[in-house]
LOKOL-385257 format. One record per atom (N, C-alpha, C, CB): residue number from 1; residue in three letters; x, y, z. Coordinates in nm, 3 decimals. Glycine has a CB too. Layout:
// residues N
- NUM,ALA,X,Y,Z $
...
***
This chain:
// residues 119
- 1,UNK,9.623,1.358,-8.390 $
- 1,UNK,9.566,1.496,-8.312 $
- 1,UNK,9.728,1.586,-8.316 $
- 1,UNK,9.491,1.453,-8.104 $
- 2,UNK,9.831,1.517,-8.312 $
- 2,UNK,9.986,1.590,-8.297 $
- 2,UNK,10.074,1.598,-8.400 $
- 2,UNK,10.070,1.525,-8.202 $
- 3,UNK,9.977,1.566,-8.496 $
- 3,UNK,10.055,1.555,-8.670 $
- 3,UNK,10.007,1.632,-8.721 $
- 3,UNK,10.043,1.436,-8.772 $
- 4,UNK,10.064,1.816,-8.739 $
- 4,UNK,10.043,1.946,-8.815 $
- 4,UNK,10.016,1.896,-8.938 $
- 4,UNK,10.159,2.050,-8.818 $
- 5,UNK,10.052,1.807,-9.026 $
- 5,UNK,10.033,1.811,-9.185 $
- 5,UNK,9.896,1.693,-9.152 $
- 5,UNK,10.204,1.747,-9.309 $
- 6,UNK,9.877,1.607,-9.092 $
- 6,UNK,9.757,1.538,-9.109 $
- 6,UNK,9.622,1.599,-9.046 $
- 6,UNK,9.781,1.408,-9.056 $
- 7,UNK,9.659,1.723,-8.962 $
- 7,UNK,9.548,1.789,-8.902 $
- 7,UNK,9.484,1.885,-9.011 $
- 7,UNK,9.595,1.868,-8.771 $
- 8,UNK,9.536,1.888,-9.135 $
- 8,UNK,9.479,1.973,-9.235 $
- 8,UNK,9.373,1.931,-9.305 $
- 8,UNK,9.563,2.006,-9.320 $
- 9,UNK,9.361,1.791,-9.279 $
- 9,UNK,9.260,1.741,-9.305 $
- 9,UNK,9.114,1.770,-9.263 $
- 9,UNK,9.290,1.650,-9.282 $
- 10,UNK,9.111,1.801,-9.119 $
- 10,UNK,8.989,1.779,-9.037 $
- 10,UNK,9.005,1.962,-8.982 $
- 10,UNK,9.005,1.621,-8.893 $
- 11,UNK,9.112,2.014,-8.981 $
- 11,UNK,9.074,2.168,-8.905 $
- 11,UNK,9.005,2.241,-9.028 $
- 11,UNK,9.234,2.274,-8.842 $
- 12,UNK,8.911,2.300,-9.003 $
- 12,UNK,8.842,2.367,-9.116 $
- 12,UNK,8.885,2.523,-9.088 $
- 12,UNK,8.666,2.337,-9.116 $
- 13,UNK,8.940,2.563,-9.003 $
- 13,UNK,9.012,2.702,-9.009 $
- 13,UNK,9.157,2.698,-9.067 $
- 13,UNK,9.023,2.763,-8.862 $
- 14,UNK,9.211,2.555,-9.086 $
- 14,UNK,9.332,2.542,-9.142 $
- 14,UNK,9.373,2.443,-9.237 $
- 14,UNK,9.404,2.534,-9.056 $
- 15,UNK,9.283,2.412,-9.328 $
- 15,UNK,9.324,2.327,-9.449 $
- 15,UNK,9.457,2.314,-9.512 $
- 15,UNK,9.253,2.365,-9.546 $
- 16,UNK,9.454,2.195,-9.599 $
- 16,UNK,9.590,2.209,-9.685 $
- 16,UNK,9.715,2.261,-9.592 $
- 16,UNK,9.565,2.326,-9.815 $
- 17,UNK,9.731,2.197,-9.522 $
- 17,UNK,9.866,2.262,-9.439 $
- 17,UNK,9.965,2.216,-9.522 $
- 17,UNK,9.899,2.211,-9.273 $
- 18,UNK,10.103,2.308,-9.486 $
- 18,UNK,10.249,2.288,-9.518 $
- 18,UNK,10.293,2.323,-9.425 $
- 18,UNK,10.312,2.344,-9.621 $
- 19,UNK,10.423,2.265,-9.385 $
- 19,UNK,10.493,2.277,-9.301 $
- 19,UNK,10.604,2.409,-9.324 $
- 19,UNK,10.539,2.148,-9.289 $
- 20,UNK,10.606,2.515,-9.292 $
- 20,UNK,10.705,2.623,-9.314 $
- 20,UNK,10.824,2.635,-9.273 $
- 20,UNK,10.670,2.715,-9.280 $
- 21,UNK,10.831,2.569,-9.151 $
- 21,UNK,10.969,2.524,-9.054 $
- 21,UNK,10.959,2.430,-8.959 $
- 21,UNK,11.024,2.631,-8.971 $
- 22,UNK,11.038,2.382,-8.920 $
- 22,UNK,11.011,2.268,-8.825 $
- 22,UNK,10.919,2.310,-8.722 $
- 22,UNK,11.137,2.215,-8.758 $
- 23,UNK,10.811,2.238,-8.705 $
- 23,UNK,10.729,2.274,-8.590 $
- 23,UNK,10.592,2.358,-8.649 $
- 23,UNK,10.824,2.369,-8.482 $
- 24,UNK,10.627,2.445,-8.748 $
- 24,UNK,10.530,2.572,-8.777 $
- 24,UNK,10.479,2.530,-8.882 $
- 24,UNK,10.588,2.717,-8.797 $
- 25,UNK,10.329,2.515,-8.897 $
- 25,UNK,10.247,2.506,-9.022 $
- 25,UNK,10.151,2.598,-9.046 $
- 25,UNK,10.183,2.393,-9.030 $
- 26,UNK,10.128,2.625,-9.162 $
- 26,UNK,10.040,2.713,-9.196 $
- 26,UNK,9.905,2.646,-9.308 $
- 26,UNK,10.135,2.828,-9.258 $
- 27,UNK,9.795,2.695,-9.280 $
- 27,UNK,9.691,2.640,-9.393 $
- 27,UNK,9.598,2.721,-9.417 $
- 27,UNK,9.620,2.516,-9.366 $
- 28,UNK,9.484,2.718,-9.466 $
- 28,UNK,9.401,2.839,-9.540 $
- 28,UNK,9.270,2.785,-9.460 $
- 28,UNK,9.392,2.842,-9.743 $
- 29,UNK,9.204,2.887,-9.402 $
- 29,UNK,9.118,2.898,-9.349 $
- 29,UNK,8.988,2.877,-9.456 $
- 29,UNK,9.139,3.010,-9.281 $
- 30,UNK,8.874,2.755,-9.449 $
- 30,UNK,8.795,2.729,-9.546 $
- 30,UNK,8.692,2.830,-9.557 $
- 30,UNK,8.748,2.605,-9.533 $
- 31,UNK,8.683,2.950,-9.466 $
- 31,UNK,8.579,3.033,-9.428 $
- 31,UNK,8.631,3.173,-9.499 $
- 31,UNK,8.556,3.036,-9.259 $
- 32,UNK,8.755,3.200,-9.469 $
- 32,UNK,8.817,3.333,-9.524 $
- 32,UNK,8.885,3.307,-9.616 $
- 32,UNK,8.895,3.412,-9.443 $
- 33,UNK,8.955,3.175,-9.660 $
- 33,UNK,9.047,3.187,-9.732 $
- 33,UNK,9.201,3.268,-9.714 $
- 33,UNK,8.981,3.225,-9.815 $
- 34,UNK,9.214,3.321,-9.603 $
- 34,UNK,9.340,3.345,-9.526 $
- 34,UNK,9.415,3.255,-9.444 $
- 34,UNK,9.319,3.434,-9.450 $
- 35,UNK,9.539,3.282,-9.448 $
- 35,UNK,9.624,3.189,-9.386 $
- 35,UNK,9.602,3.171,-9.237 $
- 35,UNK,9.759,3.227,-9.411 $
- 36,UNK,9.624,3.052,-9.199 $
- 36,UNK,9.606,3.052,-9.046 $
- 36,UNK,9.738,2.982,-8.986 $
- 36,UNK,9.460,2.966,-8.999 $
- 37,UNK,9.816,2.992,-8.910 $
- 37,UNK,9.932,2.966,-8.842 $
- 37,UNK,9.913,2.860,-8.716 $
- 37,UNK,9.986,3.101,-8.796 $
- 38,UNK,10.006,2.749,-8.741 $
- 38,UNK,9.991,2.645,-8.593 $
- 38,UNK,10.069,2.593,-8.576 $
- 38,UNK,9.906,2.545,-8.571 $
- 39,UNK,10.134,2.612,-8.433 $
- 39,UNK,10.224,2.541,-8.386 $
- 39,UNK,10.169,2.452,-8.270 $
- 39,UNK,10.328,2.626,-8.352 $
- 40,UNK,10.214,2.279,-8.288 $
- 40,UNK,10.131,2.215,-8.202 $
- 40,UNK,10.270,2.168,-8.080 $
- 40,UNK,10.032,2.075,-8.295 $
- 41,UNK,10.214,2.172,-7.985 $
- 41,UNK,10.304,2.126,-7.845 $
- 41,UNK,10.252,2.014,-7.804 $
- 41,UNK,10.302,2.224,-7.715 $
- 42,UNK,10.319,1.863,-7.814 $
- 42,UNK,10.249,1.787,-7.773 $
- 42,UNK,10.360,1.717,-7.652 $
- 42,UNK,10.186,1.706,-7.894 $
- 43,UNK,10.257,1.672,-7.559 $
- 43,UNK,10.299,1.605,-7.446 $
- 43,UNK,10.244,1.448,-7.455 $
- 43,UNK,10.245,1.685,-7.317 $
- 44,UNK,10.343,1.381,-7.504 $
- 44,UNK,10.271,1.221,-7.520 $
- 44,UNK,10.231,1.171,-7.409 $
- 44,UNK,10.360,1.107,-7.571 $
- 45,UNK,10.319,1.194,-7.289 $
- 45,UNK,10.306,1.103,-7.164 $
- 45,UNK,10.140,1.111,-7.104 $
- 45,UNK,10.426,1.163,-7.037 $
- 46,UNK,10.097,1.260,-7.129 $
- 46,UNK,9.972,1.282,-7.096 $
- 46,UNK,9.884,1.265,-7.177 $
- 46,UNK,9.955,1.380,-7.056 $
- 47,UNK,9.931,1.260,-7.329 $
- 47,UNK,9.805,1.228,-7.421 $
- 47,UNK,9.744,1.411,-7.450 $
- 47,UNK,9.663,1.100,-7.311 $
- 48,UNK,9.852,1.491,-7.449 $
- 48,UNK,9.793,1.624,-7.446 $
- 48,UNK,9.846,1.692,-7.561 $
- 48,UNK,9.821,1.702,-7.317 $
- 49,UNK,9.791,1.754,-7.637 $
- 49,UNK,9.852,1.857,-7.775 $
- 49,UNK,9.782,1.997,-7.719 $
- 49,UNK,9.778,1.802,-7.975 $
- 50,UNK,9.862,2.083,-7.697 $
- 50,UNK,9.830,2.229,-7.717 $
- 50,UNK,9.850,2.298,-7.849 $
- 50,UNK,9.905,2.301,-7.627 $
- 51,UNK,9.767,2.399,-7.889 $
- 51,UNK,9.785,2.449,-8.032 $
- 51,UNK,9.753,2.592,-8.016 $
- 51,UNK,9.690,2.375,-8.147 $
- 52,UNK,9.909,2.664,-8.069 $
- 52,UNK,9.908,2.788,-8.099 $
- 52,UNK,9.846,2.820,-8.225 $
- 52,UNK,10.025,2.831,-8.094 $
- 53,UNK,9.799,2.910,-8.220 $
- 53,UNK,9.731,2.956,-8.333 $
- 53,UNK,9.747,3.113,-8.377 $
- 53,UNK,9.593,2.926,-8.306 $
- 54,UNK,9.736,3.134,-8.501 $
- 54,UNK,9.710,3.291,-8.537 $
- 54,UNK,9.717,3.339,-8.676 $
- 54,UNK,9.808,3.376,-8.469 $
- 55,UNK,9.700,3.440,-8.703 $
- 55,UNK,9.656,3.470,-8.837 $
- 55,UNK,9.803,3.539,-8.902 $
- 55,UNK,9.508,3.581,-8.835 $
- 56,UNK,9.936,3.512,-8.817 $
- 56,UNK,10.058,3.566,-8.878 $
- 56,UNK,10.131,3.467,-8.745 $
- 56,UNK,10.082,3.771,-8.890 $
- 57,UNK,10.279,3.480,-8.791 $
- 57,UNK,10.379,3.392,-8.675 $
- 57,UNK,10.367,3.476,-8.551 $
- 57,UNK,10.563,3.378,-8.719 $
- 58,UNK,10.341,3.624,-8.587 $
- 58,UNK,10.369,3.713,-8.478 $
- 58,UNK,10.250,3.735,-8.392 $
- 58,UNK,10.419,3.840,-8.526 $
- 59,UNK,10.113,3.662,-8.440 $
- 59,UNK,10.031,3.663,-8.380 $
- 59,UNK,9.977,3.551,-8.320 $
- 59,UNK,9.974,3.714,-8.432 $
- 60,UNK,10.058,3.449,-8.316 $
- 60,UNK,10.022,3.342,-8.266 $
- 60,UNK,10.003,3.327,-8.122 $
- 60,UNK,10.096,3.265,-8.307 $
- 61,UNK,9.912,3.266,-8.070 $
- 61,UNK,9.914,3.243,-7.917 $
- 61,UNK,9.823,3.104,-7.881 $
- 61,UNK,9.847,3.386,-7.836 $
- 62,UNK,9.855,3.050,-7.770 $
- 62,UNK,9.763,2.927,-7.699 $
- 62,UNK,9.613,2.978,-7.717 $
- 62,UNK,9.801,2.900,-7.513 $
- 63,UNK,9.565,2.864,-7.781 $
- 63,UNK,9.417,2.894,-7.833 $
- 63,UNK,9.321,2.754,-7.789 $
- 63,UNK,9.420,2.920,-8.025 $
- 64,UNK,9.403,2.640,-7.822 $
- 64,UNK,9.327,2.489,-7.816 $
- 64,UNK,9.396,2.432,-7.738 $
- 64,UNK,9.313,2.398,-7.941 $
- 65,UNK,9.350,2.270,-7.728 $
- 65,UNK,9.429,2.159,-7.668 $
- 65,UNK,9.325,2.070,-7.710 $
- 65,UNK,9.471,2.161,-7.503 $
- 66,UNK,9.392,1.948,-7.731 $
- 66,UNK,9.316,1.827,-7.764 $
- 66,UNK,9.364,1.736,-7.662 $
- 66,UNK,9.337,1.770,-7.913 $
- 67,UNK,9.292,1.588,-7.620 $
- 67,UNK,9.379,1.505,-7.533 $
- 67,UNK,9.263,1.391,-7.647 $
- 67,UNK,9.378,1.519,-7.307 $
- 68,UNK,9.341,1.255,-7.615 $
- 68,UNK,9.320,1.173,-7.675 $
- 68,UNK,9.362,1.048,-7.564 $
- 68,UNK,9.381,1.195,-7.805 $
- 69,UNK,9.266,0.995,-7.508 $
- 69,UNK,9.295,0.899,-7.390 $
- 69,UNK,9.259,0.754,-7.455 $
- 69,UNK,9.196,0.937,-7.241 $
- 70,UNK,9.340,0.679,-7.438 $
- 70,UNK,9.342,0.512,-7.498 $
- 70,UNK,9.214,0.459,-7.405 $
- 70,UNK,9.521,0.404,-7.458 $
- 71,UNK,9.137,0.384,-7.507 $
- 71,UNK,9.000,0.304,-7.431 $
- 71,UNK,9.037,0.235,-7.320 $
- 71,UNK,8.923,0.191,-7.520 $
- 72,UNK,9.174,0.167,-7.319 $
- 72,UNK,9.218,0.089,-7.204 $
- 72,UNK,9.206,0.158,-7.071 $
- 72,UNK,9.356,0.050,-7.223 $
- 73,UNK,9.244,0.291,-7.079 $
- 73,UNK,9.252,0.373,-6.963 $
- 73,UNK,9.124,0.348,-6.902 $
- 73,UNK,9.280,0.522,-6.991 $
- 74,UNK,9.028,0.372,-6.979 $
- 74,UNK,8.896,0.391,-6.938 $
- 74,UNK,8.831,0.280,-6.911 $
- 74,UNK,8.826,0.455,-7.023 $
- 75,UNK,8.863,0.159,-6.905 $
- 75,UNK,8.781,0.032,-6.899 $
- 75,UNK,8.707,-0.006,-7.021 $
- 75,UNK,8.684,0.042,-6.792 $
- 76,UNK,8.740,0.088,-7.160 $
- 76,UNK,8.671,0.050,-7.273 $
- 76,UNK,8.743,-0.028,-7.360 $
- 76,UNK,8.625,0.154,-7.338 $
- 77,UNK,8.715,-0.090,-7.469 $
- 77,UNK,8.766,-0.157,-7.574 $
- 77,UNK,8.926,-0.070,-7.612 $
- 77,UNK,8.641,-0.156,-7.703 $
- 78,UNK,9.012,-0.180,-7.574 $
- 78,UNK,9.146,-0.156,-7.620 $
- 78,UNK,9.169,-0.073,-7.750 $
- 78,UNK,9.204,-0.281,-7.637 $
- 79,UNK,9.075,-0.120,-7.856 $
- 79,UNK,9.113,-0.035,-8.005 $
- 79,UNK,9.017,0.077,-8.009 $
- 79,UNK,9.092,-0.131,-8.159 $
- 80,UNK,8.977,0.119,-7.886 $
- 80,UNK,8.921,0.276,-7.906 $
- 80,UNK,8.967,0.371,-7.832 $
- 80,UNK,8.785,0.295,-7.886 $
- 81,UNK,8.918,0.483,-7.852 $
- 81,UNK,8.982,0.598,-7.760 $
- 81,UNK,8.890,0.709,-7.726 $
- 81,UNK,9.105,0.665,-7.830 $
- 82,UNK,8.917,0.828,-7.646 $
- 82,UNK,8.843,0.940,-7.650 $
- 82,UNK,8.921,1.032,-7.654 $
- 82,UNK,8.759,0.958,-7.559 $
- 83,UNK,8.845,1.113,-7.771 $
- 83,UNK,8.922,1.225,-7.805 $
- 83,UNK,8.805,1.341,-7.768 $
- 83,UNK,8.983,1.220,-7.972 $
- 84,UNK,8.916,1.451,-7.728 $
- 84,UNK,8.879,1.599,-7.648 $
- 84,UNK,8.940,1.703,-7.739 $
- 84,UNK,8.952,1.618,-7.479 $
- 85,UNK,8.862,1.796,-7.759 $
- 85,UNK,8.889,1.918,-7.802 $
- 85,UNK,8.864,2.014,-7.718 $
- 85,UNK,8.834,1.942,-7.904 $
- 86,UNK,8.920,2.101,-7.679 $
- 86,UNK,8.875,2.224,-7.575 $
- 86,UNK,8.943,2.354,-7.628 $
- 86,UNK,8.929,2.197,-7.404 $
- 87,UNK,8.880,2.463,-7.650 $
- 87,UNK,8.920,2.606,-7.669 $
- 87,UNK,8.878,2.680,-7.592 $
- 87,UNK,8.893,2.659,-7.773 $
- 88,UNK,8.977,2.771,-7.564 $
- 88,UNK,8.940,2.897,-7.465 $
- 88,UNK,8.884,3.030,-7.535 $
- 88,UNK,9.078,2.943,-7.382 $
- 89,UNK,8.787,3.099,-7.499 $
- 89,UNK,8.775,3.179,-7.565 $
- 89,UNK,8.847,3.341,-7.499 $
- 89,UNK,8.637,3.160,-7.593 $
- 90,UNK,8.851,3.396,-7.615 $
- 90,UNK,8.968,3.526,-7.608 $
- 90,UNK,8.838,3.626,-7.546 $
- 90,UNK,9.062,3.592,-7.806 $
- 91,UNK,8.906,3.716,-7.458 $
- 91,UNK,8.815,3.824,-7.432 $
- 91,UNK,8.746,3.905,-7.546 $
- 91,UNK,8.885,3.912,-7.356 $
- 92,UNK,8.837,3.902,-7.641 $
- 92,UNK,8.809,4.003,-7.739 $
- 92,UNK,8.718,3.910,-7.867 $
- 92,UNK,8.969,4.080,-7.793 $
- 93,UNK,8.677,3.819,-7.839 $
- 93,UNK,8.604,3.738,-7.908 $
- 93,UNK,8.418,3.751,-7.935 $
- 93,UNK,8.646,3.621,-7.838 $
- 94,UNK,8.379,3.788,-8.018 $
- 94,UNK,8.241,3.848,-8.010 $
- 94,UNK,8.144,3.704,-7.975 $
- 94,UNK,8.196,3.935,-8.174 $
- 95,UNK,8.022,3.770,-7.933 $
- 95,UNK,7.928,3.612,-7.905 $
- 95,UNK,7.918,3.552,-8.049 $
- 95,UNK,7.738,3.634,-7.834 $
- 96,UNK,7.889,3.627,-8.162 $
- 96,UNK,7.892,3.568,-8.294 $
- 96,UNK,8.010,3.478,-8.316 $
- 96,UNK,7.891,3.673,-8.398 $
- 97,UNK,8.093,3.527,-8.286 $
- 97,UNK,8.217,3.456,-8.336 $
- 97,UNK,8.251,3.338,-8.269 $
- 97,UNK,8.331,3.539,-8.330 $
- 98,UNK,8.212,3.350,-8.125 $
- 98,UNK,8.241,3.224,-8.037 $
- 98,UNK,8.112,3.136,-8.081 $
- 98,UNK,8.250,3.260,-7.853 $
- 99,UNK,8.017,3.138,-8.113 $
- 99,UNK,7.906,3.045,-8.137 $
- 99,UNK,7.964,2.981,-8.283 $
- 99,UNK,7.742,3.130,-8.145 $
- 100,UNK,8.029,3.057,-8.372 $
- 100,UNK,8.088,3.005,-8.477 $
- 100,UNK,8.201,2.895,-8.469 $
- 100,UNK,8.130,3.107,-8.538 $
- 101,UNK,8.270,2.958,-8.375 $
- 101,UNK,8.413,2.862,-8.360 $
- 101,UNK,8.351,2.752,-8.305 $
- 101,UNK,8.549,2.917,-8.257 $
- 102,UNK,8.234,2.766,-8.206 $
- 102,UNK,8.218,2.650,-8.113 $
- 102,UNK,8.121,2.524,-8.240 $
- 102,UNK,8.108,2.717,-7.937 $
- 103,UNK,8.073,2.584,-8.338 $
- 103,UNK,8.003,2.512,-8.404 $
- 103,UNK,8.085,2.451,-8.505 $
- 103,UNK,7.900,2.578,-8.447 $
- 104,UNK,8.217,2.472,-8.544 $
- 104,UNK,8.323,2.447,-8.608 $
- 104,UNK,8.365,2.338,-8.540 $
- 104,UNK,8.411,2.549,-8.619 $
- 105,UNK,8.424,2.376,-8.422 $
- 105,UNK,8.473,2.278,-8.365 $
- 105,UNK,8.410,2.135,-8.355 $
- 105,UNK,8.494,2.323,-8.261 $
- 106,UNK,8.260,2.158,-8.338 $
- 106,UNK,8.167,2.035,-8.309 $
- 106,UNK,8.178,1.962,-8.461 $
- 106,UNK,7.988,2.084,-8.257 $
- 107,UNK,8.171,2.027,-8.564 $
- 107,UNK,8.193,1.956,-8.685 $
- 107,UNK,8.323,1.905,-8.714 $
- 107,UNK,8.159,2.032,-8.784 $
- 108,UNK,8.429,1.968,-8.658 $
- 108,UNK,8.546,1.904,-8.679 $
- 108,UNK,8.560,1.789,-8.590 $
- 108,UNK,8.651,1.994,-8.666 $
- 109,UNK,8.497,1.781,-8.498 $
- 109,UNK,8.504,1.612,-8.394 $
- 109,UNK,8.455,1.534,-8.465 $
- 109,UNK,8.416,1.586,-8.246 $
- 110,UNK,8.321,1.548,-8.574 $
- 110,UNK,8.261,1.453,-8.655 $
- 110,UNK,8.362,1.434,-8.774 $
- 110,UNK,8.116,1.500,-8.700 $
- 111,UNK,8.435,1.503,-8.803 $
- 111,UNK,8.538,1.477,-8.903 $
- 111,UNK,8.665,1.376,-8.842 $
- 111,UNK,8.595,1.627,-8.953 $
- 112,UNK,8.707,1.411,-8.742 $
- 112,UNK,8.817,1.353,-8.670 $
- 112,UNK,8.734,1.197,-8.621 $
- 112,UNK,8.876,1.471,-8.528 $
- 113,UNK,8.624,1.181,-8.607 $
- 113,UNK,8.562,1.030,-8.571 $
- 113,UNK,8.551,0.975,-8.724 $
- 113,UNK,8.385,1.033,-8.478 $
- 114,UNK,8.497,1.011,-8.794 $
- 114,UNK,8.519,0.972,-8.947 $
- 114,UNK,8.633,0.909,-8.999 $
- 114,UNK,8.515,1.079,-9.025 $
- 115,UNK,8.756,0.993,-8.953 $
- 115,UNK,8.890,0.972,-9.004 $
- 115,UNK,8.934,0.845,-8.953 $
- 115,UNK,8.987,1.082,-8.968 $
- 116,UNK,8.913,0.863,-8.801 $
- 116,UNK,8.931,0.729,-8.735 $
- 116,UNK,8.875,0.613,-8.777 $
- 116,UNK,8.893,0.733,-8.618 $
- 117,UNK,8.767,0.609,-8.769 $
- 117,UNK,8.668,0.520,-8.820 $
- 117,UNK,8.717,0.435,-8.942 $
- 117,UNK,8.546,0.600,-8.858 $
- 118,UNK,8.749,0.543,-9.052 $
- 118,UNK,8.804,0.466,-9.174 $
- 118,UNK,8.958,0.443,-9.166 $
- 118,UNK,8.772,0.548,-9.309 $
- 119,UNK,9.031,0.479,-9.056 $
- 119,UNK,9.206,0.437,-9.071 $
- 119,UNK,9.254,0.498,-9.104 $
- 119,UNK,9.265,0.350,-9.137 $
***
């Protein structure tokens, strides 16, 4: 979840990522074909990654967060984990766009699960 290039395997709004400078990535939206810029801010001690996202470097802002909790911390098998993806709705986002974004993130969770299970 904290690897900007690997995230391009499942982030439908920013596929085929490339690093444009250290820590700043750009990929193409599978929906619009437009560029999406992403900066990842990982807090490894707390298992959290914050994501700044935007259509340009200048428009990037905090929007998403993921958290990966090792299974053993939750009394689950040590080889398992729990992955959470959270998104905050901007006041400027329409109801239709919010439903689309929520649906996309649900699909992304299935992609993440599949990638993890395949190793």
